[in-house]
N, C-alpha and C positions, 0 to 999 in steps of 0.2 A: 221913890226916893227922891231925893233932891240931886236937880242937875248940876250943883257945886260937887254935892257929894261924889256926881259918876265923874264927873272931871279931874278930881283928886283922888282917885279910886290907887289903893294901894300895888304896887307889883313886884315881880321878881327883880332881885337886881342881876343887871346885867352880866357881871362874873358866873351867876349859876346858871343864869341862861344857858349864856357859852358852855359852862361845864356840862350841863346837859346835851346840849348839840352836840359836844362831841361825845359823850358819854353814845349817846343815840346813832350816832356815826361810826364807831367802833364795833358794836351791837351788832349793826346791818353788816357792816363787814366782815366781820369774824362768822356770823352766822352763815350769811351767802357764800361766802370761801369754802364752811363748811358741805354748802349744802352741792357747789361746783362740782367739789371733789368729790364727794361722794358719788355725785350722778357718773363723775368719770372714772370713778372705781368701778363702778357698775357695769358702764358701757363699754369699756377695754376689758374688765374681765368678760365679759359676755363675748366679746369679740374674741380674746385670747382660747378662751374654752372651746367657740366656734373654729376657729385655726387647726386647736391640737385634735378636735374631735374629725376634722374633715381630713386628717393625716392620715388618722386610726382607719375611718369606714368612709362609705357618702352617707353623708346625716340624712337622714330620714328628715320630713316634716314637722316632728312632734320635737324633737328638741331644737330643732331650728326656734319653733314657735317657741319653744320653751324661754329660749335663751332673750328671743327677743322681748319676751315679757318681762325678761330680768332687767335689760336695759330701758326698757319704758317706764317700769316702776322706778327705775334710780335715777331716771332722768326727771321721773316725776318728783321728788325731794324737792327740786331747785322752784318749782312752784309753791310747793306746800312750803316751804321755809317763806319763802316769800311774803306768803300770806304770814304769816307765826310771828316773824321778827320784823319784818318792817310796817307791813299793815297795820299789825296790831301793837305795833310801839312808837307810834308817832309823833304823841301828845307827851307831853311832861308828867304828869301822872299816871300815865303807862309805864313811862321808864320808872319813874318810883316804885312803884308796884314791882315792874323788873329788878329792879336795885333793890329790893326787898326780900327776894328770895338768896342772897347773896349777903347785905347788910338789912338785917329787919329791923333794929330799931333808928338807923338813919334815914332806912326806907321811911319810916311809916311818921317821923318827923317831917321828913321830907314832902313826903305825900297830904302830911296837912299843911306845910306852910301853901301847898298849893291850892288847896282846898280854898285856907282863908284868903288868898289873895284873888281870887275868882269869887270870894262871899261878901257880898256889899253889906249884910245885914252885919256880917262880925265886924266886918274895919268900921261900923258906924257907934258900933257897939263901944271899940276899943280900941282906935287904932294905934295908940303905944304898943300897948301887948301886941298887936299883929304886927308893927314894924318889930319891935322887941325879937318876935321870937323867928321873922324871916330873916334879922342878921344873926341871930344865933344860927340859923340853921346853912346860913350863907357859910358864916368862919368855920364849921364844919364841914363842910362839903369842901371848903379850899385846902382846910389839912388833909383830903382824903382823893385818892387815884381813882377816879371811879371807870379809867379803861379796865382796872382790875378787874370791876367789879361785874363783868359779863358772864352770866349764868353760863356753866361747862363747855367753856371754849375747846373743839375739840377740830379745828381746824388745821392744825397743823396732825394731827394722826392722819386724818382722811387726806393729807397732800402729798405723807410719806405713801400711803396705801394708793394714794390713785399716781404716783411718779413712778411707783414698779414697775406698775403692767402696763403704765403708759410709756413707759422707757423702754420695756420689752416689744408692745406694738410697734412703735418705732421703730425699732432695730428690724423688726422686723419687715414692717413698709421698707426700710433702706436697703435690709437685703434680698428679700422676696416681695418684692412689690405686688406682680401679677399674685401669690398666692395670698398674702395679705388683704390686697383689692377682693380677690373672687370670697376672703373668708367675709370681711366687710358685706360683699353685696349681700350674700346669702342670708349672713344675720339679719340685716336692714331690709330685708324682702324676703322673707321665709316662704308667703305665698307663691313666690317666681319658680318657675322651674329653672334655677340657675345650676348650668354644670357644675360641678365640684372640678377646683383647681387642682391638680396632680403633678408632682416634680417627674411623675413618669407619666407622662401625655401618652395615652395611648388611645389611639381611633377610637370612637366607641362601637360596640358590638351591637348587633340588634337585638331588639329582647327577644325576641321568639327566631332561635336558631333552627332551619329543616337540614336536618342529615339525613343519608341514605337507610333506609329501613334495614335492620340485617346488616351492615356492612360497619368495618374498622371507618372513623371518621378523623379528620385531621381540624383541630380549631386554631384558627392562626388571629395573635393578636400583636399588629404593628405599628410601630412606637411614629406619633405623629411630629412633624416637623416642630421643629423649638422645642423638644423636648428638655427638659432639665436636668433629667436623672435617668442613667440609660441602666437599671439593673442588668446583672447578668444572666439571672436567672428567674423562671416564671413560674408559678403554678398553677393548675387545673384541678378542680374535683368535679366529679359527676355521680350526681343523685347519691349522696353518702359513700360514694368508693374511696380509693385511697388516693392520695393527689398523685397529678402526674407532672412532672417539672420539665421545663424545654429551656433549653439555651438559647439567649438572643445570637442569631447570626443574620447578616444584611438586616438590623431595626427592625427582623420580626421573631416571635415566638411562636412555635407550629407545634401542640400540643397534639401527639396521637393517642386518640380515645377508643375505648374499646365498644362495639356497635351495641346498637340498642333497637331496641324491637316495642318500647311505651313509652311515654314521654318524659320527663323527667328534670329536674334543675341542673345546672352546671356554672360552676362559679370558679371565675379567672382572677388571678392576684399577680400583681407584676408592681412590685414596692409599692409603695402606695396605692396605685392605683387598684379597686376592685369592680367589676360589675357583675352580678349574675345574669344569666340567660336562661331562657327556657328551652329547653332542645324537646324539638319534636320529628322524632323519625317518619320520613315518609317514603312510602315506594318512588324509584326513578321515573322518572316522565318516558314514557313507550310510544313508540310509534304504531299511530292503531291503520292507518292508511296509507299507500305512498301511490298516487294518481298521477298518468303520463296524460296531457293535455296537448294532442297531436293535431298540428294540421300538414296534411299530406300535400305533397307538390300539386300543384295547381293543374298537371296534364291530367292528374287523375282524375279530373272533375268530379270532387267530392270537396264540396266547402264547409259543412258541417264537421267540426273537430270529433277526432275519438279521442273517447279517456280509457285509459287502461290499468287496470290493476298490475302495479309491478313491486309489488309486496316481496318474490321473490329473488330482488335484488341485481335484474340483467332487463335489460327487453332487447327488442330486436327492431328497427323502425328504418322504414326505407330510405334511402338517403335524401335530400332534399327535404326533409321536411325539419318541420318548424317546431320544437318543442317545448313547454316547461313543466316542471314535475313538482308538485304541489305534496308535502310531506306532513299530516295532524299527527299532534300527539295527544300523550292522555290527560291533559291539562293545558291550561294558557302557557302559550310562552312568553319570555322576556326578551331573549335576544337566541339569533340563528345566523350560522353560518353558511355558506354554500362555496365550497373549495374555497374558504380563504376570505371571502368576502362577506363581511355583513350585510344581513337582510333583518328586514322589518317583518316581525310574524304580526298577523291578522289573527289575533283570537290564540286560539291552540293549529294554527294552519302558517307552514311556511312555503313559498314559491321560490322557486327557481329563476333567474334572469333566461329570458328567450334565448333559445340556443338554435341553430342551424344543424341538423344532424349529417354531418359529412364521412365520417369513418368511427372508428373505435373511441369511445371515452367516458372515465371514469366521472362520477361527480361524487364529493362528500358532502355531507348534511352533520351539520352539530348543531345542536339545540339546550337553551336554559329555559327552566321555566320561571313561574315565577317566585318561586320560592328560593332561585339559586342552584334547584338542580340539575344538573345538566346529566346526558343520556350518557347510559353506562359506555359505550363505545360507537364514535360514528359511523353512521349509517353511510354504506357505499353502495352507488348504483351504477352498474355497466352497464353503458348504452353503446350500444353495439350499431351502426350503422352497414347497411346490406342493401345490396342490389335488386332492384327492382325481378322479382324472377320471371323468366317466359312464362306462360302455358305449357301444364303437362295435358298432355291431349293419350286416350285409350280408348279401344275400340272392343266391342263384345261382337259375339256372332259374325266376324269377320275373318275370313280363312286368310292364309297369309300366303296359299298360291291356292288357284284352283282354274278348272276348266267351265267356261258357263257359253252358255248361246248370246248372241247377242240382243235377241229379246227376255233374257230369263233377269227376273229382278232379283236381287240382297240386297234384303234388311237387314240394317245391324245398329248397333247404340253407341253414344259417343256419349264420352266421359269428358269433360274438360275443366280444369280447377287452375285457378292463377289467386295469385294471393290479394291482386287489389283491382277487379274487373276485367271481363274478357268483354274485347269490342265486337267481335265473330267469328263464326267458325263455320269451315265451308270442306269442299270438297275437291283434292288437285288430282290432276293424272297427267300423265305421259307414257308417250308411246314406248317402243324398248326399241332403239335402231335396229332400222334390219333394212338391207339396200334392194328388198324387195317391195318396200312402200316409199312409196314417193313421198308424203307428209307422215310423217308420224302425229300421233292425234296426240293432242295438249288442250286443255282448259279445265275451268275450275267451276265450281256450282257452290251456290254460298247455301250454307244449310240453319243458319240461325243466326241471327243478331244477339248481341248481348247487354248488356249492360256496364254503367259506371258500378254497382252494387251490384254486379253477379258473378261473383267467386267460385259459384260451382254451376255446373249445367250438364244436365244430361238430356241426351236430343237423340230422337229418330234421325235415320237417315238411310236412304237408298242410294242404288244403283242400278241402271239398268243401261247397257252400252249402246242398244240402236235408240231410247231416248234422249241421249248424250250427244248424239253423233258419232259416235265412235265406231270406224270401220272394225271389219275383225283383225284383231291382231293383239300380239301379247302388249300389254299395258300394266305400268305402275301406279299403281294408286295409293294418295295418302290422305288423311286426314289434316286439317292443319287449322289455325287458330292463332288470332290477334291479341293482344294488352293494347292499354292506350299508351305505351312508353313509345314518343318519338322515335323513328329510325329503327325502333326494334325488328329484327325480321320475324318471318312466323316461324312458328314450332308447329312442329310434324312430331304426326304418328308414324308408328313403323312402316318400311313400305310393303304394300299386298302386292304381290302379282298375280295378277288376273289372265288368261289364255281366252279372248275373246273368239267366238268359232261360230262362223255363218252354220245355215242348216246342214249342208253339205260337210263340213269339215266336223262337226259334232257329229254326228252321223258314223264317219268312220273312226271317232275317237270311241261310240259306244260302240262298236264292232271289236276294237282293241280290248277294252276293259271286261265287255262279255264274254271273250275267250279266255283272259286270265281267270276272270270267277268261272268258266266254265272247265279249266285246269283246276283249281284248288275243288271242286265239288269233287271231281273224280279221285282226288286223294284223299277226300271223306270215306269214298267206297271203299277204296284201295283198304284204306283203315279198318273198316267194318268188315269186307272179307276175311281181313288175319285175325279179327276179332272171332269170327264165326268158325275157320277154322279152328281155332283154338279152341273154340267151346265146344264143338264137337268131338274133338280129344278128351275132353271132361267129362263130357257124357259117354262114351266108350269105355270109361275106366269102372271096377266094380263099386263096388257099396263098400267096402274094405278103406279102398284107394280113397274112393271120395270122405272118409273119416278122417284121414292123415291131416294134422295140422295144415303139413307145406301146402296141401291140396286144397283145402279149405282155404290159406292164405291167396291160393293162385285165382283161385273162384272168385275172393273179394277183389282181386287186384282187376281182375275180366270187368267186374261190375262198375268198378272206379273208371276203367279207360271206356267201359260201354258210354257210361254218363257222359263225359269228357270229352269222346264223339259227338256226343249228341248237341252239346252245347256249342263246339265246334262250329257244326253243321247250322244250328239255329242262329249265331253268328251269321255264316256265311248266307244264307237266308235274308236277314237284315240288308246285309248290304247291296245283295240281289233284289232285293226291293228298291233300295235307292236308284240304282243305274235303273231299274224300269221307270222310275218313275222319273229321272233324268231325261230318260229317251221318249217319254210319254210327251215333254215338252216338245219335241222337233218333231215337225208337220212332215220332214224327210223320212222317215222312219215308218215302215208298213204298220197297221192298226192289227193287222194279223199275228205278226210277229210277237207283239208288247201281248195280244191276249195268251198266246199259248204261252211266253214265256212266265206269265202272270199265273196261268192255271196250274204252270208246275212248280211255280213257288209255293201255292199253297199247299200242293201234293207234299215240297219238300219240308213244309213246315208242321203238317202234320205230323211227319215220321218223327222229326228234331223235336217235338213238344212232347209228344205222348209215346210213339211204338218205343224208340230209343231208352228216355226212361222205364219205361214196362220192361224191357229186356234189364236192364241194370236192375230193376226192382227184383225179379226174378232170381238172378243171380245173387243179390246179397241174401236172400233168402237163403239159399241153398247155402249160403256160406254159413248161415245163423243158425239151419236147420240141425237139428239132436244128433247123435248119432246113434246107430242100432244098437250098440253097447250099453245106454245111457243106463241101464236099470239094472245092469248087474253089480255085484255083490261088492266088485272091484277091490282095494284097499284102503281097507272104512279105518278109522281110529281108534285103538281100542278104547275099552270103557270098561269101569269099574264101578257097581253099585246093583240096584235091578231096576227094570221095569216092567210097572205094576197096568199099564194100559191096556184095557179090555181089547184094542187092536192091534195090538201088539204080537199076536200071534205065538206061534208056540217057539220056544228057543232050538236051537240047531245047535250041533256041535261044531264048533270052529273049525275052521279047515285050516291044517296044520301046516305049514310054511318056514323054511328058511328065511325066508325076504322080510328085512326089518320093516317094521310099519312107517310109511311116509309119512300121517299125520300124528298129530301131536292127542297123547291119550287124553281122557276126559272123566271126572267124577261124577256120575250121574245118579240124579232120582227121582223117577219119571211117575207120577201117582194117576190112577185110572179118572176117568169120568163119566159118567151114567146120563151126561145130555147125549140127547140126539142129534144125529148130525143136522149142519144147519143145510139148506135147501139151495143157500146162493153160492155163488163159488168164491172161492178162496180170490182173493188180486193177487197179480203174480208181485212178486219178490221184485225189488228197488233196483234199478240198472248199477250197473258197477262192479258185478261180481261178489264172490263171499268174500268176507274178511280176512285176516292173516289170521290162519291156526293159534292161538295161546292156551295155556293150562293155568286154568281159572280153580278155587275153591268148590266146595259141591255145591251145586241148587237144586230145588226139589224145583218140579218143571211140572204142569197140569197139561192133561191130554184137551188140548183145543176140539173145535166141534170140526168135526169131518166134514167134506165136501158131499151131499149125497151123492152128488154126480159128475164124476171125476172129468174136466174135458176132453179133450180128442184128441190124442198125438197129433202135432203136424208133422204132418208129410215128410218123407225122407227126402237129404238131400238131392237123390239121382233124379226124384220127378219134377226138381224146380229146373234144373238144370236140364231136364227136357223140355219143357217148357220153355223157358229159353233159346233153346236152338231151335224150334220150330217158328217161337214170333221173329228169331231174326231173320230166319231163312227167308218170313214171307217180307219182312220189310228190305230186306237183299232184291227179292224179286221185283218189288214195286220201285226201286232204286234204279234195279236194272232196265225198266222199261223206261223213267223216266229220264236218264241218261241217253237212251237210243233217241226219244226227243229231243233233248236237249243239242244231241249233235246235230239233227234235223235244222233244227231253227237255227241253229250256229251258221252249219253252214247254206243256207238260204240268206243270213245277214251278211258272209261273207261275201256269197256271189252279189248283192247290193253294194257291200262296199267297195268292191272291187272296182266296179262302173264309178263310184265319189274317187275313188284313188284316180283311177285313168284322169279323170274332168279334171282333179287338183292339179295333177303335173300337166296338165294342158293349159292352164290356168298360168300355172309359173312359169311356161317358156313364153306364154304373151307378154308376161310383165316383164322379165329380160328383154323381150325383144323394144318393149314400150322406153324400159329407163336406156336403153342404148339409144333409141330417137331422140333422147330427151337432150341429151349433148353430143350428138354424131358431127354436129358443128364443129366442134372443139379439139377433135381429135381427127375425122375424114382427111384422108391422103394422106397428112401428116407423118414424118418418120416418128418415130419413138424420144427421140430426143427434145423434141418440139413440144411434145405434149404438154399440158400445163399439169403440174402436180394434181390435181383434184381430180382430172378426168382420168390421168393413171390410175389414182388412188382407186376409182370410183368401176375402174377396168378389172383392177385385180379384183376386187371386190366382187364382179359379175361373177368372173369366172371363177371362182368359188364357189358360189350360187350353182352354177350349171354344174360342176362338178357333185355336189351333192345331189341335183336333180338327177344326176347318171344315174347313180345309186339307188335310189330312190326309186326309178323305173327297174332296175336292174333288182331288187325286191318285188315289187311286184309282178314280174316276170316270171320269178319263183313259186310266188303263191298262187298263179296264173298256173303253173305247172302241179304245184301239189294239190289246189283243187281240181282239174282236171283227171288228177290220178285217183281222184275219191268219188267225184258224180260222172266221170267220162261223159262229157256234153260236148255235143260238135262244136257248138261258138265257141263256147275257151279254148278247142285247140286250133280253128283257124285261127281269131285273132293271137293264139300266143305262135302259128308259127308265119304269118305275115310280119309279126314283131320280128322276129329272128331273121326271118328275109330282107327286112328292110334296115336290118342292124341297128336299130333304134338308140341304142346303148353308145356303138362307136358315135354314130352321127351327133350324141348330144355333145360325148369327149372331145371331136374334135371342135363342135362351136368352142368348148372352154380354151382350145388352144386356139381358134383363128381371131377371136372379137377384140385382143389386144392390137390385134394389126389391119383386120379387115373387115371394119364397124359395118359397112353396109352389105356385106353377104352374109355377115352371123346374121344381121334383123333378118334377112327373108327366109336363113332357116332356122330362125324361133322360129317366127310365124308356120314354116312347113310342121317343125313336128307338133309346134299347139295344135292345127289343122290336124293332123295323124293320130293324136293320143286324143283326142277329142271324138273323132272316125271311130278309133276303135271302143273307146268307152260306147257311144252308140252299137255299135254288132253284139255287146253282150247284154243278153235277154235275160231278165232275173227266171230262174229254172223252176222254182215251186211259183206260189200263187204271188209271190210278189210283194206281199204284206198286205194284201188288201184284205178289206173286213171279211172274217166269214160269214158272218150273216149272224141272227139271233139264235139260240139256244132251243127257242119256242116261241110260242105263236105271242105268248104273253110278254114276252121279252124283247128290250130294246138291243138292238146291234150295239156291238162294244164300241165301233166308230163314233155313234152319238153319246155311249158313257164319255168316251173320252174327251171329246168336246164338250162336253159339259163340264167335266172336271177342269180343262182348260179353262172355261172361260170361269169360272170358281178362281182358280189360279189368279187370273189375272185382274180379276175385281177387288181380290184383296191385297197386291202387290200395288191397283190404282187407289185404293184408301193408304195406304201408305204412304206413296208420292206425295197423296191429296194432303197427309199430316204433315208433313216435311216442307213441302210448299206453303201452308199456313206458318210453320217454323219458321221459313226464314223469311216471312211479311214483314217485319220490319226493317229489313236491311237490303230488300230490294228497293226500284225505285215503281212509281207505279205502270209504267209502260213495259218493264221485266217482270213485273208482278201479274199484270192481265196476258203477257204473251206466256208465260208459264201456265198460267191457269186457262187458255186456251186450250193449248196442246192438250192439259190433263183432260177438258171438255172432248177433243176428235179422238182420244184414246175411249173416252167412255161410250161416245156414238160408236166404236168401230165395234166394240164386245156388246153393244143391245145390237147391232146388226147380225153379229153371229149368232145372237138368240134367237134371233129370227128367223135366221136359215137352220137353226137347228127346228125349229119348231117346225119349219116346212116340212123337213126332211121327216121328222114324226111325223106328220100326218097323209104322209107317201106312203107309208109302211101299210100291209095289210089291213082290215077295221081298227086303223088307226083311232077313230073317235069314240070307238065303245074300247078298245084295250087300253088305250093310252090317255083318255080325256083328263085325267088326273091332273099329269102330267104335262097335256099341253098348255088347260089354266095355269097351274105354275109357272111356265116357260113366259106364259103372257105378261102374270103380275111382275115378275122377272124385268121385262121389256119395257115395260111401264115404268116400273120403279128408276132404272137406269136411265129414262128418258126424261126422267125428272131432274136426276142428277148431272143428266151435259147439260139440261138449264142453269141448274146451278150454276154449276163452275165457268158457263160461259158469261156470268154476269160480270166479275169476276167474283165468286165466292168458294175457298176454302175451308171455312171453319167448321162451325158444328153443324150449319143445314146440309153442307155437301157430303161431310162423313156420315151423318144419320141418313142420309139416301142409299149413300153406300153399302155401308152397314144391314140396311134393310133386303137390299140386291142379295148380298151375300149369306143372311139367314135362308131366304127361300131360296137360293141356289144347294146349301146344305141339307135343308129338306129334300131336293130330289136327287141327293146323292145318299140317305140314310135306306140303305137294302138292307134284304135279311142277311146277314151272313150266319147263321145259323143252319143254313145247309152245307151238304158234301160234308166228305170227313176222312180219316183215313185211311187204311186198309183194313186189312180182314185177315182170316186164317188164307187166303187165298191169293196169289199174286194179282196188283192190278184192282184189289178189292176196296181202296181209297179213292177208287172214281166211282162211284156208287150213290154217292152224296142225292141231294133233292135238290139242293138250288141252281136255280135258273138266272142268274145274274151274275153279270160280268166279271171274270177276275182282276180286272182293273180296277174295277169299282170297290172291289175287297182289301186291294193293299193299303197297309197302314190302318186297319180299323181295329188291332190292338185287342181279338175280343179271341179267345178263346175258351172256352167250357170246360174242353176235358182237359185242358193243361194243367200240369201238378205241379203246384209251386211250393207246397211246405218242406224240410228239411229232409232229405231221408236219410240221413246219418252216413254217407257213404265216408269210409274212413280216410282214404286215401284217393286224389284222381289220377296220379300217373306214377311209375314205378312201383318196384317191388320193396322198398326198401326206407330209411330215411324219417323224418318228423311227419307226423299228420298235420294236416290243415284242415279247418271248417269250411264245409260248404258255402258259406257265404262268400269265403275269402278267394278261395280257386275260382268261383265265379267271377268276383270283380278282375283276377288280374287273366283269365280264360278273355273276359271282355276287353282288356288293356290291350293284351298283346293283337289279339283280332282286331281291334281297331287298328293299331300297327300295320298289321298287315295287307287291311283294305284300305291305308289312307293314302298309297298312290294313286288309287282307282278314283278318286274323285275330287280329294284335296290335296 
């Protein structure tokens, strides 16, 4: 192609090009408008549909995604249309093809012209034709409206379709901007959890609602602030059940729903608001533990806290304590309140604030678990503040009233209890006020130290007046305990009154008690005599009279009375042994008196435990012996039938009598038996008597095997009664012999005690004179008006004591007179006559009248009468053997005095061991110096006992053939002395623990070997009076006291139906014995306790 040709190329006219450009702009405008309106319609329609769906329900994700996809596809039309109608319709040839859709002929011509213009070859070949063609198409195009040739224009339709929903959407945005915006947001971001907007705005419910298991519950829906709609009613539907409605009250819908025991869905609808909740029935949180953490007051000395389980709902704490209370629930807690104050839980536990216990107070606990469940009811804990209680003290083996020797040891047990620790325990004593005692005893002794953690103490205690430095006098003793409360007074046990006596006073008291005991023994003898006379009358009755029921009943009553009298004597022997044991502690009482008294007690013991029960047994057998007419035909019950037994014997004609039968008739059919009789005796019939007779149906009875040899019949009642009377006569003779000996011993004791009583009266006068001398300076020579009140009061008291002293001397003179009339001893007569001649009673009474105004003369008179009474006591001589040791019963036996001395040493060693234990027990509460002093005293006591053992050994060596007869005893006591010396050294260290107790125990065991003598000798009486003294024992009766061994004593129940009396209900034997023991102890209580 030439250049010139190229420069003269044919082109489309400008008018045509303009027209085509306008057409292109029109197509673009119309089609893009269609795209925009269609996209807007799709988006707005999706929005409106989302808005509508959100008003009906909470549109889930998949519809939101679907609507989003629809809107996205609608928006995708714009780029699609941009590509289809803009990008593909930019050139004129593309426009010509587009026009060909509407105007095919014109479009083809226009396309051909455009191709000619762009074809150089065609223009070269015929330019004129090309120009003509271009002009023709241009003219034709000028005649046409190409804008109308836009293919299928729908922009107006899409405009209207988009305008309607857009208007609706605009209205929604104007009226409900929040709801429209929420719907638009949920449409544009379906993947985001955008909450649905509702006109009825309700605070969201949890996805899982935990409710109480098996309990009706309430689901609450509360309107949110700024809600656009406030429906009057809401509905809830539980697990497919019927709808439950609730009215709006205070912006709250409360749905009362039924109980659930299994999980299920809950649908709540309020207006356009709807929510589905999973309901989980769960048990309420329960408290599993309530623990009090207590810090006790500091004065208690317990720094470690106490932990108490208080699930019972109440706790008592000592005042001043600091406490917190921790409650633990069955699951983790979200919140808790204590007394209305919020507390932060720690897991499942919540603790109360620290509180000081000063009185009663209630704490209320409320809790809510992690699921929002509360406890069924608040827990109320009652906290009681109580005072620190004082200790409680109790004693065992401590008599309330007792007469004791000043050297006698009382061992007792102390039980102390306190709520928060015992500080120390001790013994406190105070003498009873008396004008004859210048300074009443007062003091205390620590028994043991306690501790902050010692709430219970079981202690051993001992009391020995002489060891504690207490003079003979009445004294009140109490055990005290202290706790750790500052300023707290001591807690005391009940008061125990001891009458501390010296050896002389104790001897007088023993004589008085033995005299009372003697009178009681005579009462037993008199009762036995009465029973004996009645038994003789029964013996004189004929056999027929003895067979009478009333006589049998009387014999049985005699048997019961005999047994009761035997028990009374047995108890009397026990009290007599106690008195002899007390007397054996007193060196002022002669060993001879004690030995004779102990021998008589052994005989009485045999009578009470063997011979009197034997008499009772014989009487009982007499009461139960068969009657003489036991085998007579009697009034038997009539029988109908046949008796075929071979041993039945020949029938006899029945006796004709007019008396009605007393027994019930029987129908019998007895068959015979050819078996040989057995050689074994037939066992006796069971006790209880025959059953009540009754008429029954006929029975066939087989004859059993009879006994080959029938047992001999028991002796008749008369023989048993005769045997009982003879045995009773023998024991009464023995009793009379003992009674005479008792009279002699008692008379000897009375004689010796008269000396002691005169000596005691002499000392009383000396004490009164001494008291007058103590304050004579305040009253001597002064008129009564100028004497001080204290001195005047003391004078009145001494005058009363002088009056009592004159009465005491009067009683002594009466006893002297009675004793002389019985014994006719010259010494007693001479002393009695001199006392009457001197008018001692009048002189003492005169002193009582004169000492208020003539104190100096009264002092001289008191000293005169004191000397006179002492002289008269010296003039009295013990009429018998003065209670000296009677000597050995045989060459191979020890004298009673040595036996008694060994027993006293044994008792002293046992007492020393108890005191050693108490000293070790009190060691923590004593300072070292006090402990050493106390251990030194114990060592001194042990040394004294060792010296006594040495003296006893010397006395044994002085006996004839001692090395041969008593080699064992001498060697044994030598071992005892060696062990005691070891114990003395141990105590002196000082050491009161196990080593000392072990050495003392070894000495006790060795001494017990020396006490084990043969108790099988001797015996009771026999058929002749005094036969009980024919035993073979050569041992001292003192050593036999309390051995508790009597092989002949029968202890089984003898079945006596009644102890005393002739009528009334019968008591078992063991009950009667217990009652007798009880009343017997009451009777003898004044004798020693």
